[in-house]
C-alpha positions, 0 to 999 in steps of 0.5 A: 561676155559670159554668153559666150558662142563659138561658131564652128559652122563657117567654112574656114575661107568664108570667115573674114566674108561671113563677118563681115556680112554680120556674123560674130562680135569677132573672128580670127584672120591670117594676114595680110587679110586682117591689116587690109579689113582694118585699113579699109576701116571694117573693123579692128585688130584687137589681138593675136591669139597666136601667142595664146595658142602656142606654137603650131606649125601651121606648114608642114611637107609630107612626103613618104618614105620611098619618095624621100629615098629616090629624091634625096637630093631634091628633098636636101636641095627644098630644105635647104631652099626653106631655109635660106628663106627662114634665114632671110625673114629673120634677119631682115627688116619687115620692109626688105621682107616685104620687098621680097614676097611682093610679087606674090601678094598682087594688089596688097599695098606695100605698107600692108604687107610691112605691117603684116611682116612685123606683126608676125615678127612681133609675136614670134610667128616665124620659125627659126628652126624648121625642126618639130618638136614633139609639142608642136606636133603634139598640138598640131594634132590636136587642132586637126582631131578638134577639127574632126579631120583626124580621129587617132594620133600618130606618133611623133617618130614614126611620122617625124624625120630629122634626118634630111635637115642636116 
């Protein structure tokens, strides 16, 4: 439409409830919440917004230089475990991934998980390379600055350390 109003006043974790309560014509939801919402007849998945946004590292891990130095073996083991998970999601079907993650989604139907994982795989939402690119780092900062959480940009080379990824 021509009279678009974007509401920034709703706390992020309350967006779905606000939408269900009649606020707004559209909202964003992560999976599997979007599929659960649609399957309950409360709305429709119109489109994934991720592909229009570009790569954004929704999950990033931070540690101090002191922690990294004192716990190098733990950090490397943690990153190896994460890489195994990344590889598993990349190399397996949505059905197999859903079986593996189901214990972390108590109360969510298996078929909903399969659908959610398939949706994310179809749009390339799952990372395949754990190296944080400068472009996605800058995009993440754009989001954080737009949200008013951060006012000054960090320098990529000062805060990103790929040395532990191998």
